[in-house]
N, C-alpha and C positions, 0 to 999 in steps of 0.2 A: 254373535260371532264377531271377533275383531281381527282385522287383517293389518299387518304392518306394526312396527314397534316404535315409530317415532311419536313423540309427544306433540300435541297441537300447540303451535306457538301463539301466544297472546298478542293481539294487535292493540295498539293504543287507540281507544275509542275517541270519536269526535266529541266536542263539548255537549252535543245533543244526545249522546248515547247514555243509556242508563248505566249506573255504576256497576250493577250486577249482571251486565250483558256483554262480556268481552267477546268480540267476534273472533271465532277460531280458537278461543282459549277454553278454560274450564267451563263446563256446563253448569248453569245455575239451578235454582229451585224449580220444582214443577209449576207450570202455569195452568194446565188443564189435563184432566184424565177422563178418558172414556172407559167406563167400567161395565163389562158385560153387555155392551150395547148391541141391540138387534134392531133391524128395520124391516118391516113387512109392509108392502104397499097394498092398496085396496084391490089391485088385480090378483093378489095372491102370491106375488113374487117376493121371496125373502132375499133382500139385498145383503144384509149383514146378520151375523149370528155370533154372539159371545165375543165381541171385539173388545179387547183390553189394550189401551194405548195411552201412554203418558208422554206429554210434550213438555220439555223443560226450557227454561230461559236460555237463549243463545244458541239453540239447536237449529240445524237445517235438516228437516226430516222429509224424505221423499217417500211417497206411497206408490209402490210399483206392483203391477199385477196385470193379469189378462183382462180384456174388455169385459165389462159387466160384473167385476168382482166387488164393486161397492166403494171404490176409491173416492169418486166424486160424492157419493152419498155420505161417506164419513166426513168429508170436507164440509158439506152443507150442514151436517149436524153440528160440527164444531162452530160454524158461523151462526147457528141459530136459525138457518133458513129451512130446516126440517127438524122434526122432533123424533127421538128414538121410540121405537115400539116397546122395547124393553131396555133395562139397564139405566145408567145415570151418566150425566156429564158434570164433572166436578171441577169448578174453577177455583184457583187460589190467588191471593194477592198478598205480597209481603210475607209469604209462608203460612198465611191463615186461610181457612176455607171461605169461599164467597158463594152466596146463594145463586148468583147468576153473573153472566158476563156484562160488562158495560159496552155499549155499541161502539164507543170510540177506541176500544181495545183491539178491534179487529179491522184489518183491511182485506178486501177480497178482490182477486183478479181472475176473471172468467176466461174461458177458452177463446172467446171473441172479445175484441176491445169494447163493444157495446157503448160506443160514444154517441152523443147527440149530434146528428149530421148537420143540424141547423145552427149549431153553436161553435164558436172558435175554441181553440185549445184552452185558453184561460178559463172560460166558462165551464168547460167539461171538467177541469181539475177542481174548480171552485165548488162544484155541485155538492159534495158531501158536507162541506162547511155551510153552504147556503141553506141546505135542508135543516141545519142546526140553528139557523137564524143569524149566521155570521155575515155581515155586510161585505160587499165587494172590496171596499176600502180596507176594512179590518182583516180581510182574508188575503190581501195582496202579498204580504211577505211570505206567508205559509205556502201560497200557490207558487210563487216564484222560487222558493227554496226547493219545493218538490220537483218543479220543472228543471231546475239546475241539476238535481240529482240524476236525472235521466238525460241530460244534455239537450234539452229543448227550450231553454229560456228565451231563445231568439224566435220561437214559433208561436208566441202567445196569441197572435191574431190570425193564425192559419186555421182553415177549416179541415175537418177529417178527410174530405175528398181530395185535398191537396197533399196528403201525407202518404208515405209508403206504409206497407203492412207493419214493418218493424217500428216505425215512428208512432203509428196508432197504438201499438202495444205499449210503447214507452209512456204515452199519455195515460193509458189505463193504469199503468204501474204508479205514475205520479199521482193520479186521482186516489189510488188506494193508500198512498203514503201521506197524503196531505193532512190527515188527522193524527199523524204520528202514532200509528197503531202499535200495540204491544206485540201483536202476532200478525203475520201476513200469510194469508191463505191463497194459494195459486193453483188453479185447475187447468193443467196442460196449456199454459199461456203461450208457449212457443211452438206448439205442434204443427200449426199451419204455415210456418215460416220456412224459408230456404235454409240450408245447412249453415251457410256463412253468417246470415243474420242471426240465426239461432245461437251459434257459438258466441257471437258478439254480445248478445243479450244475456247469455249465461255469465260471461265475464262481468258485464255491467251489474247484474243482480248480485253477484258476490261482492263487488266493490261497494254497492249500496249497503249490503248487510254489514260489511266491515266498518263503514262509516257510522251507521245508526245502531248497530247491535241488535237489529230486529230478529225475532224468532220467525222462522219460515216453515210452513208445511206445504209441500209441493207435490202435486199429482202429475205423474208422467208414465208413458209406456216405454221410455227409452232407458235401457241399461246404461248406455254411455253417458247420458245426461244426468241420471241419478247418481252415478259414481263421481262425476266431475263436481256436482254441486253440493252433495250432502255431507253432513257429519254422521247421519244414520239413514240407512235404507230399510224400509219396512216392506217386505214382500208379502202380498196378500194372495190367499188361495182363491180359486174360482168360486163363484156364487154357491152358497152364501158366503160372503166375504168374512174372512178372519185372518189373523196373522199366521203365516206359515214359517217365516224366518226373518230375523233381524240381523243386518250386517252393518257394523260400525266402520266408518271410513276415517282411519286414523292418519290424517294428513292436514297440515295447516291451511287455514283460509286467510285471504283469498288465494286462488290458484291460477296457474297460467299454462301455456302450451307445454312447458317442461313436465308438468304433472300428467298431461294427456299422453305423453310418450314415455312415461316412467314404468319401471317394472311393477311398482305398487299399484298403479292405475290398472294395468293389464291384469294383474292378479285379482283385484277386486271386481273388475268387469267379468272375469271368468267365473268367479264364485257367484256373483249376482246372476249371471246367465243361467248357471245350473239351478239356482233357486227359482228363477222365473220359469224354467222348463218344468220343474217339479210342481209349481203352482198351476201351470197350464194343464198338467196331467191330472190334477184334481177335478177338472171339469167333467171327467167321466163319472165321478161320484156326486155331481151336483144335480140341481133340479132344473137345468137348462132345457 
């Protein structure tokens, strides 16, 4: 379903952005496809069943649905942190099929910042490159660039205990971006933050996407957050998770407070709320 008639305005990408990844502009070629994916855990719980989802270059896709509908499981399957019980995960590169993802293609931001408490900010962001054998000196520019993106370049020597909740999450985002991933996966990263900090980080995330052209898949329980951030909202039914409805958000990226108070935003929120209520109603037919 598509709401609104405006065409998404293309933003001029930064020099580091891929040529085929215009932020807020035309969507590019498919990156990855979940085809008929199911996931059944050892305890007998079926988290996903027959999930078909294609993610294209330049999209911001939000997975929205009731608790336990398999949103995080789908994200972990995309990340290679879990294997599907049935179905396939099909990656593409330059329009051609790829047998598997490359580890540097994906950045993952968890619900909690999961920072090393004994290490300063620089070392926390350096970690993914360090694990790849990149020295501190060789990684310095990449780490500083990532910290600059999240506005923390002046906090390289600070420890996590010295940071606010929002700053810790910024460090986590910088760590996910330091490898320049093709796709950024985010599992409810702002859920524990206060509303003001959450809105600021929403704005910052869209700004980062505009600069880098990064494709984002974002798990959330919030109708308002998904509408504000997304180019496409995928509403998932209650367990076993599958797609109930897809809503296109036809508004340019990045966005600001004017969008939050617009008629279009309110209309999409209303439509998304109805879809979410329908998803919650499917719980009566699930195996909860």
